[in-house]
PDB file of all heavy atoms in Angstrom:
ATOM      1  N   MET A   1     127.544  80.170 126.295  1.00  0.00           N
ATOM      2  CA  MET A   1     127.843  80.833 124.896  1.00  0.00           C
ATOM      3  C   MET A   1     126.753  80.633 123.919  1.00  0.00           C
ATOM      4  O   MET A   1     126.381  81.575 123.206  1.00  0.00           O
ATOM      5  CB  MET A   1     129.168  80.308 124.397  1.00  0.00           C
ATOM      6  CG  MET A   1     129.716  80.934 123.045  1.00  0.00           C
ATOM      7  SD  MET A   1     130.078  82.582 123.401  1.00  0.00           S
ATOM      8  CE  MET A   1     130.618  83.155 121.888  1.00  0.00           C
ATOM      9  N   ALA A   2     126.125  79.408 123.954  1.00  0.00           N
ATOM     10  CA  ALA A   2     125.053  79.193 122.971  1.00  0.00           C
ATOM     11  C   ALA A   2     123.897  80.061 123.341  1.00  0.00           C
ATOM     12  O   ALA A   2     123.112  80.495 122.352  1.00  0.00           O
ATOM     13  CB  ALA A   2     124.622  77.700 123.114  1.00  0.00           C
ATOM     14  N   THR A   3     123.599  80.426 124.585  1.00  0.00           N
ATOM     15  CA  THR A   3     122.498  81.211 124.969  1.00  0.00           C
ATOM     16  C   THR A   3     122.702  82.651 124.255  1.00  0.00           C
ATOM     17  O   THR A   3     121.723  83.194 123.888  1.00  0.00           O
ATOM     18  CB  THR A   3     122.523  81.353 126.582  1.00  0.00           C
ATOM     19  OG1 THR A   3     122.418  80.067 127.021  1.00  0.00           O
ATOM     20  CG2 THR A   3     121.292  82.143 126.872  1.00  0.00           C
ATOM     21  N   PHE A   4     123.880  83.116 124.256  1.00  0.00           N
ATOM     22  CA  PHE A   4     124.171  84.467 123.679  1.00  0.00           C
ATOM     23  C   PHE A   4     123.951  84.453 122.239  1.00  0.00           C
ATOM     24  O   PHE A   4     123.404  85.383 121.599  1.00  0.00           O
ATOM     25  CB  PHE A   4     125.503  84.939 124.085  1.00  0.00           C
ATOM     26  CG  PHE A   4     125.770  85.316 125.506  1.00  0.00           C
ATOM     27  CD1 PHE A   4     126.577  84.505 126.291  1.00  0.00           C
ATOM     28  CD2 PHE A   4     124.961  86.292 126.172  1.00  0.00           C
ATOM     29  CE1 PHE A   4     126.753  84.802 127.678  1.00  0.00           C
ATOM     30  CE2 PHE A   4     125.173  86.672 127.490  1.00  0.00           C
ATOM     31  CZ  PHE A   4     126.078  85.835 128.195  1.00  0.00           C
ATOM     32  N   VAL A   5     124.297  83.361 121.561  1.00  0.00           N
ATOM     33  CA  VAL A   5     124.089  83.254 120.141  1.00  0.00           C
ATOM     34  C   VAL A   5     122.667  83.248 119.749  1.00  0.00           C
ATOM     35  O   VAL A   5     122.196  83.887 118.860  1.00  0.00           O
ATOM     36  CB  VAL A   5     124.891  81.989 119.602  1.00  0.00           C
ATOM     37  CG1 VAL A   5     124.538  81.709 118.120  1.00  0.00           C
ATOM     38  CG2 VAL A   5     126.371  82.093 119.747  1.00  0.00           C
ATOM     39  N   VAL A   6     121.971  82.275 120.496  1.00  0.00           N
ATOM     40  CA  VAL A   6     120.460  82.235 120.261  1.00  0.00           C
ATOM     41  C   VAL A   6     119.767  83.570 120.552  1.00  0.00           C
ATOM     42  O   VAL A   6     118.974  84.017 119.783  1.00  0.00           O
ATOM     43  CB  VAL A   6     119.850  81.180 121.105  1.00  0.00           C
ATOM     44  CG1 VAL A   6     118.443  81.076 121.025  1.00  0.00           C
ATOM     45  CG2 VAL A   6     120.342  79.720 120.628  1.00  0.00           C
ATOM     46  N   GLY A   7     120.210  84.222 121.618  1.00  0.00           N
ATOM     47  CA  GLY A   7     119.629  85.564 122.007  1.00  0.00           C
ATOM     48  C   GLY A   7     119.901  86.549 120.965  1.00  0.00           C
ATOM     49  O   GLY A   7     119.075  87.368 120.483  1.00  0.00           O
ATOM     50  N   ALA A   8     121.129  86.483 120.296  1.00  0.00           N
ATOM     51  CA  ALA A   8     121.485  87.510 119.278  1.00  0.00           C
ATOM     52  C   ALA A   8     120.681  87.270 118.032  1.00  0.00           C
ATOM     53  O   ALA A   8     120.205  88.164 117.309  1.00  0.00           O
ATOM     54  CB  ALA A   8     122.989  87.379 118.905  1.00  0.00           C
ATOM     55  N   VAL A   9     120.497  85.965 117.655  1.00  0.00           N
ATOM     56  CA  VAL A   9     119.641  85.580 116.484  1.00  0.00           C
ATOM     57  C   VAL A   9     118.211  86.089 116.681  1.00  0.00           C
ATOM     58  O   VAL A   9     117.618  86.707 115.788  1.00  0.00           O
ATOM     59  CB  VAL A   9     119.703  84.055 116.346  1.00  0.00           C
ATOM     60  CG1 VAL A   9     118.679  83.681 115.199  1.00  0.00           C
ATOM     61  CG2 VAL A   9     121.036  83.786 115.745  1.00  0.00           C
ATOM     62  N   VAL A  10     117.651  85.930 117.883  1.00  0.00           N
ATOM     63  CA  VAL A  10     116.250  86.298 118.187  1.00  0.00           C
ATOM     64  C   VAL A  10     116.200  87.834 118.163  1.00  0.00           C
ATOM     65  O   VAL A  10     115.207  88.376 117.530  1.00  0.00           O
ATOM     66  CB  VAL A  10     115.783  85.792 119.540  1.00  0.00           C
ATOM     67  CG1 VAL A  10     114.491  86.390 119.935  1.00  0.00           C
ATOM     68  CG2 VAL A  10     115.602  84.241 119.447  1.00  0.00           C
ATOM     69  N   LEU A  11     117.096  88.487 118.637  1.00  0.00           N
ATOM     70  CA  LEU A  11     117.117  90.009 118.671  1.00  0.00           C
ATOM     71  C   LEU A  11     117.219  90.435 117.248  1.00  0.00           C
ATOM     72  O   LEU A  11     116.543  91.404 116.885  1.00  0.00           O
ATOM     73  CB  LEU A  11     118.310  90.429 119.504  1.00  0.00           C
ATOM     74  CG  LEU A  11     118.383  91.952 119.624  1.00  0.00           C
ATOM     75  CD1 LEU A  11     117.183  92.465 120.447  1.00  0.00           C
ATOM     76  CD2 LEU A  11     119.738  92.372 120.467  1.00  0.00           C
ATOM     77  N   LEU A  12     118.026  89.908 116.398  1.00  0.00           N
ATOM     78  CA  LEU A  12     118.224  90.327 114.998  1.00  0.00           C
ATOM     79  C   LEU A  12     116.827  90.098 114.179  1.00  0.00           C
ATOM     80  O   LEU A  12     116.474  90.902 113.327  1.00  0.00           O
ATOM     81  CB  LEU A  12     119.295  89.558 114.325  1.00  0.00           C
ATOM     82  CG  LEU A  12     120.624  90.061 114.722  1.00  0.00           C
ATOM     83  CD1 LEU A  12     121.777  89.148 114.108  1.00  0.00           C
ATOM     84  CD2 LEU A  12     120.954  91.427 114.280  1.00  0.00           C
ATOM     85  N   ALA A  13     116.198  88.987 114.565  1.00  0.00           N
ATOM     86  CA  ALA A  13     114.955  88.679 113.852  1.00  0.00           C
ATOM     87  C   ALA A  13     113.894  89.658 114.232  1.00  0.00           C
ATOM     88  O   ALA A  13     113.113  90.151 113.385  1.00  0.00           O
ATOM     89  CB  ALA A  13     114.477  87.254 114.117  1.00  0.00           C
ATOM     90  N   ALA A  14     113.804  90.019 115.490  1.00  0.00           N
ATOM     91  CA  ALA A  14     112.849  91.054 116.051  1.00  0.00           C
ATOM     92  C   ALA A  14     113.183  92.408 115.407  1.00  0.00           C
ATOM     93  O   ALA A  14     112.180  93.103 114.987  1.00  0.00           O
ATOM     94  CB  ALA A  14     112.864  91.116 117.494  1.00  0.00           C
ATOM     95  N   ALA A  15     114.420  92.764 115.341  1.00  0.00           N
ATOM     96  CA  ALA A  15     114.799  94.113 114.784  1.00  0.00           C
ATOM     97  C   ALA A  15     114.436  94.144 113.290  1.00  0.00           C
ATOM     98  O   ALA A  15     113.956  95.135 112.757  1.00  0.00           O
ATOM     99  CB  ALA A  15     116.245  94.297 114.932  1.00  0.00           C
ATOM    100  N   ALA A  16     114.588  93.034 112.540  1.00  0.00           N
ATOM    101  CA  ALA A  16     114.243  92.976 111.155  1.00  0.00           C
ATOM    102  C   ALA A  16     112.772  93.141 110.890  1.00  0.00           C
ATOM    103  O   ALA A  16     112.312  93.782 109.971  1.00  0.00           O
ATOM    104  CB  ALA A  16     114.707  91.652 110.492  1.00  0.00           C
ATOM    105  N   ALA A  17     111.999  92.502 111.769  1.00  0.00           N
ATOM    106  CA  ALA A  17     110.483  92.635 111.708  1.00  0.00           C
ATOM    107  C   ALA A  17     110.071  94.046 111.912  1.00  0.00           C
ATOM    108  O   ALA A  17     109.260  94.584 111.182  1.00  0.00           O
ATOM    109  CB  ALA A  17     109.884  91.586 112.642  1.00  0.00           C
ATOM    110  N   VAL A  18     110.630  94.620 112.873  1.00  0.00           N
ATOM    111  CA  VAL A  18     110.262  96.052 113.243  1.00  0.00           C
ATOM    112  C   VAL A  18     110.724  96.895 112.082  1.00  0.00           C
ATOM    113  O   VAL A  18     109.954  97.836 111.641  1.00  0.00           O
ATOM    114  CB  VAL A  18     110.869  96.485 114.592  1.00  0.00           C
ATOM    115  CG1 VAL A  18     110.746  97.996 114.748  1.00  0.00           C
ATOM    116  CG2 VAL A  18     110.294  95.701 115.716  1.00  0.00           C
ATOM    117  N   TRP A  19     111.813  96.669 111.510  1.00  0.00           N
ATOM    118  CA  TRP A  19     112.389  97.501 110.357  1.00  0.00           C
ATOM    119  C   TRP A  19     111.366  97.335 109.156  1.00  0.00           C
ATOM    120  O   TRP A  19     111.110  98.270 108.596  1.00  0.00           O
ATOM    121  CB  TRP A  19     113.786  97.115 110.037  1.00  0.00           C
ATOM    122  CG  TRP A  19     114.375  97.837 108.957  1.00  0.00           C
ATOM    123  CD1 TRP A  19     114.348  97.491 107.555  1.00  0.00           C
ATOM    124  CD2 TRP A  19     115.134  99.104 108.967  1.00  0.00           C
ATOM    125  NE1 TRP A  19     114.957  98.462 106.837  1.00  0.00           N
ATOM    126  CE2 TRP A  19     115.447  99.441 107.690  1.00  0.00           C
ATOM    127  CE3 TRP A  19     115.427  99.909 110.025  1.00  0.00           C
ATOM    128  CZ2 TRP A  19     116.122 100.567 107.445  1.00  0.00           C
ATOM    129  CZ3 TRP A  19     116.118 101.055 109.762  1.00  0.00           C
ATOM    130  CH2 TRP A  19     116.445 101.435 108.487  1.00  0.00           C
ATOM    131  N   LYS A  20     110.888  96.163 108.963  1.00  0.00           N
ATOM    132  CA  LYS A  20     110.115  95.894 107.783  1.00  0.00           C
ATOM    133  C   LYS A  20     108.809  96.680 108.057  1.00  0.00           C
ATOM    134  O   LYS A  20     108.278  97.303 107.037  1.00  0.00           O
ATOM    135  CB  LYS A  20     109.879  94.481 107.699  1.00  0.00           C
ATOM    136  CG  LYS A  20     108.861  94.016 106.632  1.00  0.00           C
ATOM    137  CD  LYS A  20     109.383  94.139 105.200  1.00  0.00           C
ATOM    138  CE  LYS A  20     108.489  93.610 104.168  1.00  0.00           C
ATOM    139  NZ  LYS A  20     108.354  94.328 103.100  1.00  0.00           N
ATOM    140  N   ILE A  21     108.176  96.539 109.198  1.00  0.00           N
ATOM    141  CA  ILE A  21     106.987  97.275 109.491  1.00  0.00           C
ATOM    142  C   ILE A  21     107.060  98.740 109.280  1.00  0.00           C
ATOM    143  O   ILE A  21     106.222  99.513 108.711  1.00  0.00           O
ATOM    144  CB  ILE A  21     106.464  96.966 110.835  1.00  0.00           C
ATOM    145  CG1 ILE A  21     105.967  95.454 110.951  1.00  0.00           C
ATOM    146  CG2 ILE A  21     105.286  97.830 111.274  1.00  0.00           C
ATOM    147  CD1 ILE A  21     105.774  94.898 112.365  1.00  0.00           C
ATOM    148  N   VAL A  22     108.133  99.296 109.820  1.00  0.00           N
ATOM    149  CA  VAL A  22     108.440 100.733 109.769  1.00  0.00           C
ATOM    150  C   VAL A  22     108.598 101.250 108.248  1.00  0.00           C
ATOM    151  O   VAL A  22     108.035 102.228 107.856  1.00  0.00           O
ATOM    152  CB  VAL A  22     109.579 101.179 110.679  1.00  0.00           C
ATOM    153  CG1 VAL A  22     109.944 102.673 110.429  1.00  0.00           C
ATOM    154  CG2 VAL A  22     109.223 101.029 112.077  1.00  0.00           C
ATOM    155  N   SER A  23     109.427 100.418 107.553  1.00  0.00           N
ATOM    156  CA  SER A  23     109.625 100.884 106.191  1.00  0.00           C
ATOM    157  C   SER A  23     108.413 100.676 105.292  1.00  0.00           C
ATOM    158  O   SER A  23     108.128 101.537 104.456  1.00  0.00           O
ATOM    159  CB  SER A  23     110.779  99.941 105.579  1.00  0.00           C
ATOM    160  OG  SER A  23     110.419  98.641 105.474  1.00  0.00           O
ATOM    161  N   ASP A  24     107.559  99.664 105.625  1.00  0.00           N
ATOM    162  CA  ASP A  24     106.287  99.551 104.785  1.00  0.00           C
ATOM    163  C   ASP A  24     105.396 100.691 105.203  1.00  0.00           C
ATOM    164  O   ASP A  24     104.727 101.186 104.300  1.00  0.00           O
ATOM    165  CB  ASP A  24     105.587  98.203 105.176  1.00  0.00           C
ATOM    166  CG  ASP A  24     106.194  97.050 104.508  1.00  0.00           C
ATOM    167  OD1 ASP A  24     107.165  97.186 103.625  1.00  0.00           O
ATOM    168  OD2 ASP A  24     105.916  95.887 104.801  1.00  0.00           O
ATOM    169  N   ARG A  25     105.315 101.085 106.402  1.00  0.00           N
ATOM    170  CA  ARG A  25     104.318 102.182 106.720  1.00  0.00           C
ATOM    171  C   ARG A  25     104.854 103.482 106.106  1.00  0.00           C
ATOM    172  O   ARG A  25     104.012 104.168 105.622  1.00  0.00           O
ATOM    173  CB  ARG A  25     104.362 102.356 108.291  1.00  0.00           C
ATOM    174  CG  ARG A  25     103.457 103.397 108.698  1.00  0.00           C
ATOM    175  CD  ARG A  25     103.120 103.245 110.146  1.00  0.00           C
ATOM    176  NE  ARG A  25     102.229 102.106 110.314  1.00  0.00           N
ATOM    177  CZ  ARG A  25     101.123 102.186 111.075  1.00  0.00           C
ATOM    178  NH1 ARG A  25     100.757 103.227 111.717  1.00  0.00           N
ATOM    179  NH2 ARG A  25     100.364 101.049 111.261  1.00  0.00           N
ATOM    180  N   LYS A  26     106.144 103.734 106.034  1.00  0.00           N
ATOM    181  CA  LYS A  26     106.757 104.936 105.400  1.00  0.00           C
ATOM    182  C   LYS A  26     106.437 104.924 103.950  1.00  0.00           C
ATOM    183  O   LYS A  26     106.307 105.967 103.350  1.00  0.00           O
ATOM    184  CB  LYS A  26     108.236 105.042 105.695  1.00  0.00           C
ATOM    185  CG  LYS A  26     108.563 105.492 107.044  1.00  0.00           C
ATOM    186  CD  LYS A  26     110.037 105.713 107.166  1.00  0.00           C
ATOM    187  CE  LYS A  26     110.353 106.218 108.606  1.00  0.00           C
ATOM    188  NZ  LYS A  26     111.774 106.445 108.760  1.00  0.00           N
ATOM    189  N   ALA A  27     106.368 103.697 103.300  1.00  0.00           N
ATOM    190  CA  ALA A  27     106.221 103.556 101.873  1.00  0.00           C
ATOM    191  C   ALA A  27     104.693 103.699 101.598  1.00  0.00           C
ATOM    192  O   ALA A  27     104.303 103.629 100.365  1.00  0.00           O
ATOM    193  CB  ALA A  27     106.805 102.218 101.286  1.00  0.00           C
ATOM    194  N   GLY A  28     103.856 103.708 102.554  1.00  0.00           N
ATOM    195  CA  GLY A  28     102.412 103.823 102.316  1.00  0.00           C
ATOM    196  C   GLY A  28     101.741 102.470 102.236  1.00  0.00           C
ATOM    197  O   GLY A  28     100.505 102.413 101.818  1.00  0.00           O
ATOM    198  N   LYS A  29     102.413 101.453 102.487  1.00  0.00           N
ATOM    199  CA  LYS A  29     101.784 100.105 102.316  1.00  0.00           C
ATOM    200  C   LYS A  29     100.934  99.952 103.640  1.00  0.00           C
ATOM    201  O   LYS A  29     101.229 100.297 104.678  1.00  0.00           O
ATOM    202  CB  LYS A  29     102.815  99.002 102.224  1.00  0.00           C
ATOM    203  CG  LYS A  29     103.537  99.063 100.897  1.00  0.00           C
ATOM    204  CD  LYS A  29     104.563  97.956 100.734  1.00  0.00           C
ATOM    205  CE  LYS A  29     105.358  98.060  99.595  1.00  0.00           C
ATOM    206  NZ  LYS A  29     106.420  97.071  99.514  1.00  0.00           N
ATOM    207  N   CYS A  30      99.898  99.175 103.467  1.00  0.00           N
ATOM    208  CA  CYS A  30      98.943  99.016 104.561  1.00  0.00           C
ATOM    209  C   CYS A  30      98.806  97.556 104.770  1.00  0.00           C
ATOM    210  O   CYS A  30      98.648  96.723 103.904  1.00  0.00           O
ATOM    211  CB  CYS A  30      97.610  99.657 104.159  1.00  0.00           C
ATOM    212  SG  CYS A  30      96.402  99.667 105.536  1.00  0.00           S
ATOM    213  N   ALA A  31      98.796  97.194 106.044  1.00  0.00           N
ATOM    214  CA  ALA A  31      98.779  95.801 106.483  1.00  0.00           C
ATOM    215  C   ALA A  31      97.272  95.272 106.288  1.00  0.00           C
ATOM    216  O   ALA A  31      97.109  94.039 106.399  1.00  0.00           O
ATOM    217  CB  ALA A  31      99.254  95.656 107.873  1.00  0.00           C
ATOM    218  N   CYS A  32      96.363  96.137 106.134  1.00  0.00           N
ATOM    219  CA  CYS A  32      94.938  95.622 106.006  1.00  0.00           C
ATOM    220  C   CYS A  32      94.570  95.196 104.609  1.00  0.00           C
ATOM    221  O   CYS A  32      93.383  94.737 104.374  1.00  0.00           O
ATOM    222  CB  CYS A  32      93.970  96.718 106.514  1.00  0.00           C
ATOM    223  SG  CYS A  32      94.067  98.223 105.380  1.00  0.00           S
ATOM    224  N   GLY A  33      95.448  95.276 103.699  1.00  0.00           N
ATOM    225  CA  GLY A  33      95.207  94.685 102.293  1.00  0.00           C
ATOM    226  C   GLY A  33      94.331  95.623 101.524  1.00  0.00           C
ATOM    227  O   GLY A  33      93.666  95.115 100.587  1.00  0.00           O
ATOM    228  N   GLY A  34      94.192  96.913 101.985  1.00  0.00           N
ATOM    229  CA  GLY A  34      93.451  97.830 101.204  1.00  0.00           C
ATOM    230  C   GLY A  34      92.089  98.120 101.731  1.00  0.00           C
ATOM    231  O   GLY A  34      91.407  99.057 101.369  1.00  0.00           O
ATOM    232  N   ASP A  35      91.597  97.247 102.643  1.00  0.00           N
ATOM    233  CA  ASP A  35      90.284  97.402 103.324  1.00  0.00           C
ATOM    234  C   ASP A  35      90.621  98.027 104.650  1.00  0.00           C
ATOM    235  O   ASP A  35      90.678  97.364 105.617  1.00  0.00           O
ATOM    236  CB  ASP A  35      89.641  95.997 103.452  1.00  0.00           C
ATOM    237  CG  ASP A  35      88.161  96.265 104.069  1.00  0.00           C
ATOM    238  OD1 ASP A  35      87.800  97.362 104.188  1.00  0.00           O
ATOM    239  OD2 ASP A  35      87.688  95.135 104.385  1.00  0.00           O
ATOM    240  N   CYS A  36      90.633  99.404 104.611  1.00  0.00           N
ATOM    241  CA  CYS A  36      91.036 100.116 105.825  1.00  0.00           C
ATOM    242  C   CYS A  36      89.880 100.304 106.831  1.00  0.00           C
ATOM    243  O   CYS A  36      90.144 100.889 107.883  1.00  0.00           O
ATOM    244  CB  CYS A  36      91.612 101.514 105.392  1.00  0.00           C
ATOM    245  SG  CYS A  36      93.169 101.376 104.702  1.00  0.00           S
ATOM    246  N   SER A  37      88.728  99.644 106.616  1.00  0.00           N
ATOM    247  CA  SER A  37      87.719  99.656 107.622  1.00  0.00           C
ATOM    248  C   SER A  37      88.065  98.553 108.641  1.00  0.00           C
ATOM    249  O   SER A  37      87.636  98.678 109.756  1.00  0.00           O
ATOM    250  CB  SER A  37      86.379  99.226 106.995  1.00  0.00           C
ATOM    251  OG  SER A  37      86.396  97.942 106.417  1.00  0.00           O
ATOM    252  N   LYS A  38      89.006  97.656 108.345  1.00  0.00           N
ATOM    253  CA  LYS A  38      89.425  96.655 109.324  1.00  0.00           C
ATOM    254  C   LYS A  38      90.647  97.178 110.140  1.00  0.00           C
ATOM    255  O   LYS A  38      90.802  96.660 111.241  1.00  0.00           O
ATOM    256  CB  LYS A  38      89.979  95.393 108.449  1.00  0.00           C
ATOM    257  CG  LYS A  38      88.872  94.618 107.787  1.00  0.00           C
ATOM    258  CD  LYS A  38      89.380  93.365 107.133  1.00  0.00           C
ATOM    259  CE  LYS A  38      88.301  92.667 106.458  1.00  0.00           C
ATOM    260  NZ  LYS A  38      88.762  91.473 105.706  1.00  0.00           N
ATOM    261  N   CYS A  39      91.393  98.057 109.565  1.00  0.00           N
ATOM    262  CA  CYS A  39      92.574  98.671 110.456  1.00  0.00           C
ATOM    263  C   CYS A  39      92.248 100.079 110.638  1.00  0.00           C
ATOM    264  O   CYS A  39      91.454 100.774 109.924  1.00  0.00           O
ATOM    265  CB  CYS A  39      93.805  98.375 109.779  1.00  0.00           C
ATOM    266  SG  CYS A  39      93.968  99.239 108.244  1.00  0.00           S
ATOM    267  N   ARG A  40      92.917 100.758 111.532  1.00  0.00           N
ATOM    268  CA  ARG A  40      92.732 102.110 111.823  1.00  0.00           C
ATOM    269  C   ARG A  40      94.000 102.943 111.588  1.00  0.00           C
ATOM    270  O   ARG A  40      94.968 102.681 112.205  1.00  0.00           O
ATOM    271  CB  ARG A  40      92.230 102.269 113.270  1.00  0.00           C
ATOM    272  CG  ARG A  40      90.922 101.457 113.445  1.00  0.00           C
ATOM    273  CD  ARG A  40      90.601 101.384 114.952  1.00  0.00           C
ATOM    274  NE  ARG A  40      90.199 102.619 115.436  1.00  0.00           N
ATOM    275  CZ  ARG A  40      90.089 102.799 116.771  1.00  0.00           C
ATOM    276  NH1 ARG A  40      90.375 101.890 117.590  1.00  0.00           N
ATOM    277  NH2 ARG A  40      89.744 104.018 117.233  1.00  0.00           N
ATOM    278  N   GLY A  41      93.897 103.865 110.808  1.00  0.00           N
ATOM    279  CA  GLY A  41      95.047 104.789 110.560  1.00  0.00           C
ATOM    280  C   GLY A  41      96.149 104.394 109.592  1.00  0.00           C
ATOM    281  O   GLY A  41      97.229 104.874 109.758  1.00  0.00           O
ATOM    282  N   CYS A  42      95.807 103.572 108.709  1.00  0.00           N
ATOM    283  CA  CYS A  42      96.891 103.161 107.707  1.00  0.00           C
ATOM    284  C   CYS A  42      97.246 104.424 106.764  1.00  0.00           C
ATOM    285  O   CYS A  42      98.330 104.685 106.518  1.00  0.00           O
ATOM    286  CB  CYS A  42      96.471 102.005 106.864  1.00  0.00           C
ATOM    287  SG  CYS A  42      96.350 100.449 107.741  1.00  0.00           S
ATOM    288  N   HIS A  43      96.193 105.001 106.277  1.00  0.00           N
ATOM    289  CA  HIS A  43      96.404 106.012 105.346  1.00  0.00           C
ATOM    290  C   HIS A  43      96.198 107.433 105.955  1.00  0.00           C
ATOM    291  O   HIS A  43      95.382 107.490 106.752  1.00  0.00           O
ATOM    292  CB  HIS A  43      95.572 105.795 104.114  1.00  0.00           C
ATOM    293  CG  HIS A  43      95.833 104.586 103.427  1.00  0.00           C
ATOM    294  ND1 HIS A  43      96.897 104.328 102.609  1.00  0.00           N
ATOM    295  CD2 HIS A  43      95.220 103.281 103.453  1.00  0.00           C
ATOM    296  CE1 HIS A  43      96.832 103.081 102.147  1.00  0.00           C
ATOM    297  NE2 HIS A  43      95.732 102.440 102.680  1.00  0.00           N
TER     298      HIS A  43
END
């Protein structure tokens, strides 16, 4: 039972991280801190 609880917590954390990345990208926020020469395709 504990394995399922821990697995659910990990799954929720991963889903929250993906949700944050997607929502930031839709909002136009860039992970490169404004220096888009370091990242490709933010804007």
